[in-house]
C-alpha positions in Angstrom: 35.3 -50.8 -24.8 34.6 -53.2 -27.2 31.8 -53.0 -29.8 29.8 -56.0 -28.4 30.1 -54.4 -24.7 28.9 -51.1 -26.0 26.0 -52.6 -27.7 25.2 -54.7 -24.6 25.4 -51.6 -22.5 23.2 -49.9 -24.9 20.6 -52.7 -24.7 20.7 -52.6 -20.9 20.1 -48.6 -20.9 17.1 -49.2 -23.3 16.0 -52.0 -21.0 16.1 -49.9 -18.1 14.3 -46.8 -19.7 11.5 -49.2 -20.9 11.0 -50.9 -17.5 11.0 -47.3 -15.6 8.4 -45.8 -18.0 5.2 -44.8 -16.5 2.4 -47.4 -17.0 -0.1 -44.8 -18.1 -0.1 -42.1 -20.8 -0.6 -38.5 -19.2 -2.5 -35.9 -21.4 -3.8 -32.5 -20.4 -7.2 -31.0 -21.0 -8.3 -27.9 -22.4 -9.3 -25.0 -19.9 -13.1 -25.5 -19.0 -15.5 -24.5 -16.5 -16.6 -26.8 -13.6 -20.2 -27.4 -14.1 -20.7 -30.1 -11.4 -18.8 -31.8 -8.5 -19.8 -35.2 -6.8 -18.6 -36.8 -3.8 -20.0 -39.9 -2.1 -20.4 -40.3 1.9 -18.5 -43.7 2.0 -15.0 -42.8 0.7 -13.1 -39.6 0.1 -13.7 -39.6 -3.8 -14.6 -36.9 -6.1 -16.1 -36.7 -9.5 -15.8 -33.8 -11.6 -17.7 -32.4 -14.6 -16.9 -29.5 -17.0 -18.5 -27.9 -19.8 -16.5 -29.6 -22.5 -18.5 -32.0 -25.0 -15.8 -34.8 -24.5 -13.3 -36.2 -21.9 -9.6 -36.5 -22.4 -9.2 -40.4 -22.1 -5.6 -41.3 -23.1 -5.8 -44.8 -21.4 -9.1 -45.9 -22.9 -11.2 -45.6 -19.7 -14.6 -47.4 -20.3 -16.9 -44.9 -18.4 -17.0 -41.8 -20.2 -20.4 -40.3 -19.3 -19.5 -39.8 -15.4 -16.9 -37.2 -15.5 -13.3 -37.4 -14.2 -12.3 -38.9 -10.9 -9.8 -38.1 -8.2 -8.5 -41.1 -6.4 -9.3 -41.2 -2.5 -5.6 -42.2 -1.8 -3.9 -39.5 -4.0 -1.6 -37.4 -1.6 -2.9 -33.9 -3.4 -6.5 -34.8 -3.3 -7.5 -32.4 -0.7 -5.7 -29.5 -2.4 -7.5 -30.6 -5.7 -10.8 -30.6 -4.0 -10.3 -27.1 -2.4 -9.3 -25.7 -6.0 -12.1 -27.3 -7.7 -14.7 -26.0 -5.2 -13.1 -22.5 -5.5 -13.3 -22.7 -9.3 -17.1 -23.7 -9.1 -17.9 -21.0 -6.7 -15.9 -18.3 -8.2 -16.8 -19.4 -12.0 -12.9 -19.9 -12.7 -11.6 -22.4 -15.4 -9.5 -25.5 -14.7 -7.4 -27.7 -16.7 -6.5 -31.3 -15.7 -3.7 -33.8 -16.2 -5.3 -37.0 -16.9 -3.3 -40.5 -16.5 -4.8 -43.8 -15.9 -7.9 -44.9 -15.1 -9.7 -45.4 -11.4 -13.1 -47.0 -11.3 -13.1 -47.0 -15.2 -13.1 -43.3 -15.3 -10.2 -41.1 -16.5 -8.0 -40.0 -13.2 -7.2 -36.4 -12.5 -3.6 -36.5 -11.3 -3.2 -32.7 -11.5 -5.3 -29.5 -11.4 -4.5 -26.0 -12.8 -6.9 -23.3 -11.9 -7.0 -19.8 -13.7 
């Protein structure tokens, strides 16, 4: 392969990696205790509040005083809900992976219960 073709191939690989990269950063939270859970009556959505003083907010969401949010169309939402209710009732700690914003709040995309 010529040097020019190798360079074009490398640039094509780099462009593909950039294009396929996720649009949102993902960041884990420390383990914390769930202090409140809120759900509305119109949509299957949940807000979650823990006992840490600040929210993890890798994507710069604008609402930082109203907990984390689970989007009502996420495939694992019901599992997250069950885990979070169990954590609250049993005073267990949870950690989240936060990626993106939904309704201007940091969005939960993974829940770990311990």
